[in-house]
C-alpha positions in Angstrom: 178.0 71.1 42.4 174.0 71.7 43.0 172.9 70.6 46.4 169.3 69.1 46.1 167.1 68.6 49.2 164.5 66.0 49.5 160.7 67.4 50.4 161.5 66.8 54.1 164.5 69.3 54.1 163.2 72.1 52.6 162.7 74.9 55.0 159.3 76.4 55.6 158.7 80.0 56.5 155.0 81.4 57.7 152.6 83.6 56.1 154.2 86.3 58.6 157.5 85.7 57.5 157.0 85.9 53.8 155.3 89.6 54.1 158.2 90.4 56.1 160.2 89.1 53.3 158.0 91.5 50.8 157.8 94.5 53.2 161.4 94.8 52.8 161.6 94.2 49.4 163.8 91.1 49.5 164.4 89.8 45.9 162.3 86.8 45.9 160.6 84.5 43.7 157.2 83.3 44.5 155.9 80.3 43.0 152.4 79.5 43.4 151.9 75.8 42.8 148.3 75.2 44.4 146.0 72.7 42.9 143.5 74.5 40.1 140.6 74.2 42.7 142.2 75.8 45.5 144.0 78.6 43.3 140.1 79.1 41.7 138.5 79.1 45.2 141.1 81.8 46.9 141.1 85.6 46.2 144.9 85.3 47.4 146.9 85.9 44.5 150.6 87.0 45.5 151.9 90.3 43.7 154.3 89.0 41.0 154.1 85.1 41.7 154.9 82.4 39.1 151.7 80.1 38.8 153.6 76.6 37.9 150.3 74.2 38.9 151.0 70.8 39.9 151.9 68.0 37.2 153.9 71.0 35.1 156.7 71.1 37.3 159.2 69.6 35.2 159.3 72.0 32.6 158.9 75.1 34.2 161.2 75.0 37.1 163.8 74.8 34.7 163.2 78.4 33.7 163.5 80.0 37.6 166.3 81.7 38.5 169.0 80.1 40.2 170.4 83.0 41.9 167.0 84.2 43.9 165.3 82.7 47.1 162.2 80.7 46.0 159.2 80.6 48.0 156.5 78.3 46.9 153.0 78.8 47.8 150.6 75.5 48.4 147.9 74.1 49.9 
């Protein structure tokens, strides 16, 4: 049975925690869900991230792996 969490229940991690996970080579998927303006104005592009902008999540989420931790980057 799949467990679904509401937005208020999703765990949060800090940038430092994400950097530690990446440094340790943890097998995670980074989803960049920033608005187009924020994405375009930033020089931050998480290596290996999947870009899923707001409004297009419905069709894209299904292709994310279910056996890996998923970290979402947003503003």
